[in-house]
N, C-alpha and C positions, 0 to 999 in steps of 0.2 A: 688721353696718351697715344701713342704712337702701338699701333696692331702687330709690331715685327721684333725681334732681336736676331742675334747671332751669334755667331759660338764662340762660347765664353773658352775665357783663358785667365791666369789668374782664379780659378774659381775654387771655392769649398768644395770638400768633399761632400760630389753629389748624390742625391737621390733621385729614384727612380718619378722620376716626372707623373706626373695626369695629363688625359690630356685639354692643352689649351685649345681657343677659336682662336686661333691666329694667322691673321690677313696679311701677305707679303709686302714687302718696302718695296717705297715706290724708291729707288735706285736715280739718281740725278746723273746725266754724262756728263763728260769731265768739261770740268769749266773750260772757253776758250781761251787762249793766251791773251786777245786783246779783240773786246768790246769792244769800242770807238778809238778813232785811229789819235795816234801820237802827231801833237803840234810842238815843234822846235817852242818851249821857255813856257809849254802849256799844263796841264795841270795833269800830264801823264810823263812830264818828259822826264820824268826822276824817277818811276815808280820801281824801274830793276831795282835802284841802289834800295828798297825800303827792305829791312829784314825784323819779324814780331821776334826779336830775344828767344832763345829757346826752343824757338819752331824745329822738328825736326824736320818738316815739309810746308811748304807756303806756296800759293802758286797768284798773283796778282794779278786783278784784270783794270781798267781801265773800259768806267760805265759813264756814260749819257744820265743812268737815275739809276740814282741805291735807291730810292723804294720798288713796292711792289709795286706802282706801276710799270717799272723798266725790267726790274733782275727775275719777275714771273719770263716775262719773255727773252731774255736775258739769259737765264737756266741760272741766275746766282741766289736763287732763293730756293725752297721746296714747298710750293703753296702746301701739301698733306700735311706738313709740321704743324702748323698753325692754323689747318680747317676746325672747326667750332668753337673759334675763342674767340672768335666780336661778331657782333650783327652787322645783315647787312647792309644794310644805311651807314655803316661809319665812312669817315670819310676817307679819300687818300690824298694827299696833299701833292702840293708840285713836281716840277718833277727837279733835281737834286743832283748835279755831275760830281763825277767824281772815282778815287779808287777804294774797290773792293779785296781786300785779303783774306781768304782760304785760304787752311790748314789745321795739322795739329801738331800738336805738345808727344812728346816720349809718354808710350803708355800699353797695357800687353791685353789690356783688353778690345772682343773686336768688333763687337753690340754695334755701333755705326758705319752704316754701309752707303752716306753722299759718297757720290762722287766715285764710285767703285773700290773705295779709300780700305773697307773692312779696317777702319782702326776707331779707335776714340779720342777722346780729347781734341775732336775738332772746336776751331772758333771757325769766327767770323770778323772781319775787321776793317769798318768803313768809313771812309776820309773824306768827306764835300767838302770841295771848293771854298769852296763860302764858310766857311769854317770861326764857328764866334767867340774860341776859345776855350771851350767844354765837353769835358769825354763822363759817356756815360756805359757800364761796363750793365750786362744779366745777369742770369742764370737762364733758365729752361723752365718752363711746366713739367706738370708729369715726369713720365721720363721722355718729353721731347728731345728730338736735337736740335743743332745751335739753328734753325731760321726760327723757331716755333713762337716767337717775339716778333717777329717781324712788320709782321700787318696789327698788331694791338701795341706794339713800345715804340722799334724803332724810326717807321714811317714818319712817328708823331715829330720826335727828338730830331732826327733826320732834318727836316724839317724845317729846323729850330737852331741848325747850324753846327750842331756837334757830333762830334766824331763818337762813332756805335763800335762797343765788341760785347761779342755774346760767346760760350760758351757753351757746349754739350754734355757738361758737370762731371764727364769722363765714363760715363755709361748711359745707356737707353734701354729704352725699348722693357716689355711683361719681362725678361729675366734680368733685368740689372742685380737685381739680388743675386746672383748668382760670381760677379767682382766682388772679389775681394778674399782671403782667408777664413776671418773670425764677422760674426752679426756685429753689423753697423759700420763692415768698411767702406763699403759702397754708399753708400749719405755722407760718411763721412770724408770721401774722396771727391763731392760737390763742395762741397765750404773751400777745400786745399785748389782742388780748380778755376775755383772763380778769382781766388786771391791771386792765383798763377797768373790768369790772362791779366787782372786788374794792373796788375806791374810789368806786363811786357806790354803790354796797352799804349798805359803812360808814356814808353820807351817810344812807345811806335808811331805814338801822335807828337811828340817830340818833336823825332827824327823827321816826319813829313812836313811839319810846319817852320821846323828852329826854334819851337821854346815849349816848352813844356804846357800840358793842361792850368789852366789859372783855377778851372772845379774841378774836380769827379764827383758823379751823382754815381752810387748805385740802388738798382730800382728791378723788378724782377712781380712776379704772380705766381700764386700755390705757392710750389715749391720753389719759386724763380723768390719769393717775398719770401719764403724764408731764411735764404739765402742772406737778401737783405739784413734783414733785422740778425741773424751771426756773421754777417761780412761786421757791423756797429757796431757790436758785442766784443769783434775782441781783432779787430785790423781796422779800429776807425782814423788809421791816422796815414791811411789808404784815400780817405774819402771826406769829401765836406759835408757831403747827408744821404737821402735816402728816403724813397716812395718803396713803400712798402701796398702790394695790391693782393691784399687775403693769403699773406703768408700760410705757410706749413706751420702748429704748435707742435714743438716735441722738446717735453721735461718728464722726467723721469717717476715720477707721482703723478701723474697725468694733468689734466684729461691732453690727451693725444687720438686721435683715428683707432686705434685700438680698444679704445675705454666703446665709443660712440657707437663704429658699425658694425662689431656684435650685436647690439643692442638691436640698431635697422636689421640685420640677417634672421634675425631669436620672430619677431615679431613683424615687419612686415607684412610673412604671407598671410601670419591670422588677420593684420588687417581687411588685407587686401580680399578675403577669403569670404569677407562677409559674416552673417548670423553671429554667435556666439562666441565673445569672446571678442570681436572687433573693435566695441564698444576700448574696452581695456586695453588690447592694442597699441590702440591711436591713444592713447596715454601716456603709456609707457611710450612710445615715443615724443610725446612731446614734451615728456619727465628725461629724457634720454640727449635734447638738445634740436631736436626738429620744427621748427616753432607752427604753431598752431596756426593756420593759414596758410602752410608750405604743402599740403598735399597734396595738391594737382601736379606737382613738383616728383612725387613721390616714385609712382611707376619709370619713368626715365632711368631716374637712378639708380632703385634696380635693377634696372635690366643693364645696365650697362657701369655702373660708377663703384658701389658700392659693395656686394660680393669682391668684385676682381680687384679695388684695391686696396680694401682687408688681407684677400690673401698673398698678395705681393709682398705689402709696407712688414705683416709680421712675417712671412718667410725671409727677409731681411733682418730683423731682427729677435726673431724668437723660431731659429729654422726647427731643433725640437721642437715644439709642439706637436707636429704630423707624423716625426718617425723619419720613416726613409721614404714616405709621398713627396714632395717638392709642391709647396703652395697650396696642399688643401684640395680638396674636394669642390670641383665648382657647384654651389646651389646647394651645398649638403644639407638635409633636416634634422635642428632639434635631436638632438638624440641619439646621431649618429656620431662613430669612432672618428675621434680628432675633427670635427668641426668646429667650421670659426663658427658656426653660429654660435655655438657656444661658449666662447674666447674666452678667458681670464684676468688679466690687465692684471687685477691685483694680487690675487693668487698662484702668477707663475713664479718662477724659482727667481731668487736674485739678479742672475748673472742677467736675465731678461732685464730687470732694469740699467744696471749696470753696460748695455748696450744702447740704450736708448737714452742712459747719464752724457755718452762718448757725444749727442747731435743735438744737447740739450740746448735753452737760449736761457737769460739768465733773466732779461729785461733792461742789463748792466750799459744801455747804446749810451757812445763817444758823441755823437755829433748828429742832428738833428733828423730827423724820419718821424714820414708824413705816412699813416696806416689807411686803407682804405676796404672796407669789407660789409654785404652786400647784406643786408636783411633776413633774405630767404636765399641763402646758401643752405644747398643738405646735402654739400660734400664734406665741406668743413662749415657746420653750424656754428654760427657767429660768438652764442652762448658758452659753445667749445676753446670757443681760438683766440680771435683776434680780443673778446671783452676780456678775457683772461691776461693776453699780452698784453691788453693796455694797463690792468693794475698791477702786473709786474713788474713795467718801469716805473710805475710811480711808487712801490714800495723798495725798489732801487732807491727812490731818490734821484731819476731822471724823467721826470718830468715834465719839465720845461723845457727839454727839447725834443718832444712829440708829442704831435696831435694826430689826433682820433676820430673818422666820419665814416660813419653808417651810416649806408646810404638805405636808405627804403628801397626798395622795390626789388634789390642784385641780388643777382645767385650768381653759383660761382661759374659757367659762361657764358659769354655776351650770348651765342648762336641762339640759348633756347628761349632769347628776346625777341627771335625773328619768330618764333613758335607763339606764344604768350604774347603777346605788344601789351593786350589790355592788360597786364599785372604785372611784368613787369619790366625798368628797365636797364641798360645798361649802362657797365660799368665805366667804359672804358671812358667818354664824358668826360670823366668825373677822376677819372685816373690823368688825364689833361689837364686839369681845370689844379689837380692837384701838385702837378709839375709847377706849372711856372708859378705856383703858390712859393716849393721850391725855392725855386728860383727867387721872388725877391727873400724870403727869407735867411736865400743867400747872399744876397747880394746888395742890399740897402737892410738890411735887419726889419724888417716890414714884417708883422710877424704875423701866419695867417688866421683865419678865425677859431674862435673857440674852438676844442674839441668838442661833434655831435653830431642828431642823426639830420643824416640832408632827405629833406622830405621830399618825397615825391611830389611833382608840380598838379597842382585841382587841372582834372578835365587832359592832363598830359597824353599826350600820343607816341607812338613810335616815330613820327617825323621830327617832333617837336624835343624828345629826348636821344632823338641818334648822335649829336655832336655837340649838344648844351648842359650844361652840372654848374651849377651853384653853387661852392660851400657854404655859402650866407642863406641860401636858403633852407636852412634848416629848419625840423620840429623840433622833438622834447627833445633837452639835456643828453649828451652821453654818459655813458658809464664810466 
């Protein structure tokens, strides 16, 4: 998550805020008008005529390299936005020249400060010179901005010749929940903004290459993976397929993070303290979905993710829980007033379930979908998330459109592989393999391997798994 937020507008009735540890946002300088020399008849010749339909503001640049190897130096990405999402050993592809368009759609919220714009619903569209006829669109993980997928996703798909587009989802930062007038509005906007960008990007691609994309793929990780699921359930007509990288599960009758994160907040301090009750607390964490063998990841997630994530998403969907306090009390102890460690979603009023229902998933996908999830994910435990979603897809009668791979040793963010190379494996290489499998599925009808668990290779090390993942190297069957 980006530790930044700006002044809200279109906000709900505000409650007195508690103190949040917030780091200042990294603000990009305004983009240069031209980052590479224009050539008559070259790839920049007509960039001035490219318009993203519906954009309130846009700026196009000709770049020698659209990947992060070039955009970091040219100022056309924000490294802080994708920090922590990939391992240090993930390869960066070769040079991909083309046009980048940055801009925003009409919006009244102002949390995204990139380029000094102070405007939400920002987007980036990248159009490579050597186009393969396809388009990849993505929403961002966490509450990050439009460049968050640049290392994990954009580098790879651009190198394969795809045009690429991403949105900030319409609100960003720790106070994203201030956007909107009613509980659930901010998350509901994420879905609207990705639909909006997909339509606009398809038209922009057609203008640039003089023909519409032959294939449109929707993809993303974490909250971005949730968007993939939602789009294929609600707007399958816009896409040919999608790859969902550990998408967040929302459903009104659970499980959701509002079920298992309070369990973590309640029991982890007892477990960490040792002594009486420690064993029982550990077992309670296992029962809540945090798998045995993941204990080495618990201290980091308690410090960085569990408390913050519970409070800001609970505030978005159930602001009445803590009355006048905004987003709870950080690291409150169980038994204290309105403490998120004691949050009990099933006991909350029906209006809370109605708010969650607005953003809920059904499993009724309308196009092919590949889902990946790490077995050691302790932010969105696999048993409480993608295992459940896979069953939802089967129960909806759409199992033939779905492949689900449980990646042994994968966790929620690949940067943790650098800290625990002997215990974890990165998911990005498996994502790239899954993307190629989807290409074959859509292009030739060659179906990917059956759903299952992708076993961690015997004797594997960080160097071996940094860029390698075979979906055929599976262990036990998937659920």
